[in-house]
TIBANU-173480 format. One record per residue (C-alpha): residue number from 0; residue in three letters; x negated, y, z. Coordinates in nm, 2 decimals, always signed. Layout:
BEGIN
+-----+-----+--------+--------+--------+
:   k :   r :     xx :     yy :     zz :
+-----+-----+--------+--------+--------+
: NUM : ALA :      X :      Y :      Z :
...
+-----+-----+--------+--------+--------+
***
This chain:
BEGIN
+-----+-----+--------+--------+--------+
:   k :   r :     xx :     yy :     zz :
+-----+-----+--------+--------+--------+
:   0 : MET :  -9.66 : +10.63 : +12.30 :
:   1 : ASN :  -9.43 : +10.43 : +12.04 :
:   2 : ASN :  -9.38 : +10.57 : +11.72 :
:   3 : GLN :  -9.02 : +10.67 : +11.81 :
:   4 : GLU :  -9.15 : +10.87 : +12.09 :
:   5 : ILE :  -9.36 : +11.04 : +11.88 :
:   6 : LEU :  -9.10 : +11.08 : +11.59 :
:   7 : ASP :  -8.89 : +11.21 : +11.87 :
:   8 : LEU :  -9.15 : +11.46 : +12.00 :
:   9 : ILE :  -9.24 : +11.59 : +11.65 :
:  10 : ARG :  -8.87 : +11.64 : +11.59 :
:  11 : THR :  -8.79 : +11.83 : +11.86 :
:  12 : ARG :  -9.00 : +12.12 : +11.72 :
:  13 : PHE :  -8.98 : +12.05 : +11.34 :
:  14 : ALA :  -8.65 : +11.91 : +11.26 :
:  15 : ASP :  -8.60 : +12.07 : +10.94 :
:  16 : SER :  -8.94 : +12.02 : +10.82 :
:  17 : ILE :  -8.94 : +11.66 : +10.84 :
:  18 : LEU :  -8.81 : +11.53 : +10.47 :
:  19 : ALA :  -8.81 : +11.16 : +10.56 :
:  20 : PHE :  -8.98 : +10.90 : +10.77 :
:  21 : ASP :  -9.09 : +10.51 : +10.77 :
:  22 : GLU :  -9.32 : +10.28 : +10.94 :
:  23 : PRO :  -9.49 : +10.08 : +10.67 :
:  24 : TYR :  -9.75 :  +9.86 : +10.84 :
:  25 : GLU :  -9.65 : +10.03 : +11.19 :
:  26 : MET :  -9.78 : +10.36 : +11.09 :
:  27 : LEU :  -9.55 : +10.62 : +11.13 :
:  28 : THR :  -9.55 : +10.83 : +10.80 :
:  29 : LEU :  -9.38 : +11.13 : +10.76 :
:  30 : GLU :  -9.30 : +11.34 : +10.47 :
:  31 : VAL :  -9.30 : +11.70 : +10.53 :
:  32 : LYS :  -9.23 : +12.07 : +10.32 :
:  33 : PRO :  -9.56 : +12.16 : +10.22 :
:  34 : ASP :  -9.49 : +12.50 : +10.43 :
:  35 : SER :  -9.48 : +12.32 : +10.73 :
:  36 : LEU :  -9.79 : +12.12 : +10.69 :
:  37 : LEU : -10.04 : +12.35 : +10.89 :
:  38 : PRO :  -9.79 : +12.41 : +11.18 :
:  39 : ILE :  -9.73 : +12.05 : +11.24 :
:  40 : LEU : -10.09 : +11.93 : +11.18 :
:  41 : THR : -10.20 : +12.24 : +11.45 :
:  42 : PHE :  -9.92 : +12.07 : +11.67 :
:  43 : LEU : -10.04 : +11.70 : +11.63 :
:  44 : ARG : -10.42 : +11.83 : +11.72 :
:  45 : ASP : -10.30 : +12.02 : +12.02 :
:  46 : GLU : -10.05 : +11.85 : +12.17 :
:  47 : GLU : -10.15 : +11.72 : +12.49 :
:  48 : THR :  -9.96 : +11.40 : +12.45 :
:  49 : LEU : -10.09 : +11.33 : +12.08 :
:  50 : GLN : -10.43 : +11.48 : +12.03 :
:  51 : CYS : -10.50 : +11.42 : +11.70 :
:  52 : GLY : -10.80 : +11.57 : +11.63 :
:  53 : PHE : -10.96 : +11.34 : +11.40 :
:  54 : LEU : -10.88 : +11.36 : +11.00 :
:  55 : THR : -10.92 : +11.03 : +10.87 :
:  56 : ASP : -10.87 : +11.08 : +10.53 :
:  57 : LEU : -10.68 : +11.35 : +10.31 :
:  58 : CYS : -10.60 : +11.25 :  +9.93 :
:  59 : GLY : -10.38 : +11.33 :  +9.64 :
:  60 : VAL : -10.18 : +11.11 :  +9.47 :
:  61 : HIS :  -9.97 : +11.14 :  +9.12 :
:  62 : TYR :  -9.63 : +11.01 :  +9.04 :
:  63 : PRO :  -9.55 : +11.20 :  +8.73 :
:  64 : GLU :  -9.18 : +11.02 :  +8.68 :
:  65 : GLN :  -9.09 : +11.22 :  +9.01 :
:  66 : ALA :  -8.96 : +11.55 :  +8.87 :
:  67 : GLY :  -9.04 : +11.84 :  +9.06 :
:  68 : ARG :  -9.26 : +11.66 :  +9.29 :
:  69 : GLU :  -9.52 : +11.50 :  +9.06 :
:  70 : LEU :  -9.85 : +11.56 :  +9.32 :
:  71 : GLY :  -9.86 : +11.49 :  +9.63 :
:  72 : VAL : -10.13 : +11.50 :  +9.91 :
:  73 : VAL : -10.15 : +11.21 : +10.20 :
:  74 : TYR : -10.29 : +11.33 : +10.53 :
:  75 : LEU : -10.40 : +11.06 : +10.78 :
:  76 : VAL : -10.50 : +11.17 : +11.12 :
:  77 : HIS : -10.60 : +10.98 : +11.45 :
:  78 : SER : -10.62 : +11.02 : +11.79 :
:  79 : TRP : -10.92 : +10.84 : +11.95 :
:  80 : THR : -10.82 : +10.90 : +12.33 :
:  81 : LYS : -10.42 : +10.79 : +12.30 :
:  82 : ASN : -10.49 : +10.53 : +12.00 :
:  83 : ILE : -10.25 : +10.72 : +11.78 :
:  84 : ARG : -10.26 : +10.73 : +11.40 :
:  85 : ILE : -10.02 : +10.95 : +11.19 :
:  86 : ARG :  -9.96 : +10.97 : +10.83 :
:  87 : LEU :  -9.83 : +11.29 : +10.66 :
:  88 : LYS :  -9.75 : +11.34 : +10.30 :
:  89 : CYS :  -9.61 : +11.64 : +10.12 :
:  90 : PHE :  -9.52 : +11.70 :  +9.75 :
:  91 : VAL :  -9.52 : +11.95 :  +9.51 :
:  92 : PRO :  -9.42 : +12.04 :  +9.16 :
:  93 : LYS :  -9.70 : +12.03 :  +8.87 :
:  94 : ALA :  -9.61 : +12.35 :  +8.76 :
:  95 : LYS :  -9.72 : +12.53 :  +9.10 :
:  96 : PRO :  -9.95 : +12.27 :  +9.26 :
:  97 : GLU : -10.03 : +12.46 :  +9.60 :
:  98 : VAL : -10.07 : +12.30 :  +9.93 :
:  99 : PRO : -10.19 : +12.53 : +10.22 :
: 100 : SER : -10.54 : +12.44 : +10.33 :
: 101 : ILE : -10.63 : +12.27 : +10.65 :
: 102 : VAL : -10.99 : +12.37 : +10.71 :
: 103 : SER : -10.91 : +12.59 : +10.95 :
: 104 : LEU : -10.81 : +12.27 : +11.15 :
: 105 : TYR : -11.02 : +12.01 : +11.04 :
: 106 : ASP : -11.38 : +12.08 : +10.90 :
: 107 : ALA : -11.40 : +11.75 : +10.74 :
: 108 : ALA : -11.10 : +11.87 : +10.52 :
: 109 : ASN : -11.35 : +12.09 : +10.31 :
: 110 : TRP : -11.49 : +11.83 : +10.08 :
: 111 : MET : -11.18 : +11.59 : +10.10 :
: 112 : GLU : -10.97 : +11.89 :  +9.97 :
: 113 : ARG : -11.22 : +11.97 :  +9.70 :
: 114 : GLU : -11.24 : +11.63 :  +9.56 :
: 115 : THR : -10.82 : +11.63 :  +9.58 :
: 116 : TYR : -10.86 : +11.99 :  +9.37 :
: 117 : ASP : -11.14 : +11.83 :  +9.15 :
: 118 : PHE : -10.95 : +11.50 :  +9.08 :
: 119 : TYR : -10.55 : +11.59 :  +9.08 :
: 120 : GLY : -10.53 : +11.99 :  +9.03 :
: 121 : ILE : -10.40 : +12.06 :  +9.34 :
: 122 : LEU : -10.49 : +12.40 :  +9.47 :
: 123 : PHE : -10.52 : +12.43 :  +9.85 :
: 124 : THR : -10.42 : +12.82 :  +9.92 :
: 125 : GLY : -10.71 : +12.94 : +10.17 :
: 126 : HIS : -10.98 : +12.71 : +10.12 :
: 127 : PRO : -11.33 : +12.89 : +10.17 :
: 128 : ASN : -11.51 : +12.71 :  +9.86 :
: 129 : LEU : -11.23 : +12.56 :  +9.61 :
: 130 : ARG : -11.41 : +12.45 :  +9.34 :
: 131 : ARG : -11.51 : +12.11 :  +9.16 :
: 132 : ILE : -11.74 : +11.87 :  +9.43 :
: 133 : LEU : -11.78 : +11.57 :  +9.11 :
: 134 : ASN : -11.69 : +11.66 :  +8.83 :
: 135 : MET : -11.85 : +11.91 :  +8.56 :
: 136 : ASP : -11.73 : +12.24 :  +8.57 :
: 137 : ASP : -11.64 : +12.31 :  +8.23 :
: 138 : MET : -11.39 : +12.01 :  +8.24 :
: 139 : ASP : -11.05 : +12.11 :  +8.19 :
: 140 : TYR : -10.88 : +11.86 :  +8.30 :
: 141 : HIS : -10.80 : +11.66 :  +8.62 :
: 142 : PRO : -10.87 : +11.29 :  +8.57 :
: 143 : MET : -10.69 : +11.12 :  +8.83 :
: 144 : ARG : -10.37 : +11.23 :  +8.70 :
: 145 : LYS : -10.15 : +10.96 :  +8.52 :
: 146 : GLU : -10.15 : +11.18 :  +8.20 :
: 147 : TYR : -10.43 : +11.01 :  +8.01 :
: 148 : ALA : -10.48 : +10.63 :  +7.88 :
: 149 : LEU : -10.71 : +10.39 :  +8.10 :
: 150 : GLU : -10.85 : +10.27 :  +7.76 :
: 151 : ASP : -10.94 : +10.39 :  +7.43 :
: 152 : GLY : -10.75 : +10.22 :  +7.19 :
: 153 : THR : -10.97 : +10.28 :  +6.89 :
: 154 : ARG : -11.23 : +10.07 :  +7.07 :
: 155 : THR : -11.32 :  +9.73 :  +6.84 :
: 156 : ASP : -11.64 :  +9.62 :  +7.07 :
: 157 : LYS : -11.40 :  +9.44 :  +7.31 :
: 158 : ASP : -11.23 :  +9.10 :  +7.30 :
: 159 : ASP : -10.89 :  +9.10 :  +7.47 :
: 160 : ARG : -10.94 :  +8.74 :  +7.54 :
: 161 : TYR : -11.16 :  +8.79 :  +7.84 :
: 162 : PHE : -10.91 :  +9.05 :  +7.97 :
: 163 : GLY : -10.60 :  +8.84 :  +8.00 :
: 164 : ARG : -10.48 :  +8.94 :  +7.72 :
: 165 : ASP : -10.42 :  +8.65 :  +7.45 :
: 166 : GLY : -10.07 :  +8.54 :  +7.49 :
: 167 : ASN :  -9.95 :  +8.30 :  +7.77 :
: 168 : LYS : -10.33 :  +8.29 :  +7.93 :
: 169 : GLY : -10.20 :  +8.46 :  +8.24 :
: 170 : GLN :  -9.90 :  +8.30 :  +8.28 :
: 171 : GLU : -10.09 :  +7.96 :  +8.26 :
: 172 : PHE : -10.33 :  +8.07 :  +8.51 :
: 173 : ASP : -10.03 :  +8.15 :  +8.77 :
: 174 : GLN :  -9.86 :  +7.76 :  +8.67 :
: 175 : ARG : -10.18 :  +7.63 :  +8.76 :
: 176 : TYR : -10.28 :  +7.82 :  +9.07 :
: 177 : ILE : -10.01 :  +7.99 :  +9.26 :
: 178 : LYS :  -9.78 :  +7.71 :  +9.40 :
+-----+-----+--------+--------+--------+
***
């Protein structure tokens, strides 16, 4: 099946749930409503012509400039038998960062959802054990959100010249090596 046939098949059942679609690097990518995520993933897994039974990855993203949809979750599912890969995205507001857990569909989602919660603060409703997995339990923030400075501006022990921050150094490099 090609991407257009897969999209048409998904649209027959979930036309109102698909907010956008694209094909970056020839991978079908769908943006879906969070409340439709579980039914769509169930369909992708159970549909005989798709059989997307493998969850390749699940990760969080933070786009602070997108008001009302600052936090998102990206899912990559794969069918080994049909050689199909599909990416799903759903976005939620930072004020209510809730997405349904897919642990009931894919056991591998358990730790991936915990990691996404730990680093982005996205709550996976229905998760059997949603708690921090890598950071300390008493942390009161989620470190992968783009709300925190990348560097400590008060440090005096580093020389910015070694990080390409002294005037035209980067431009000189570009002119010599990019032609």
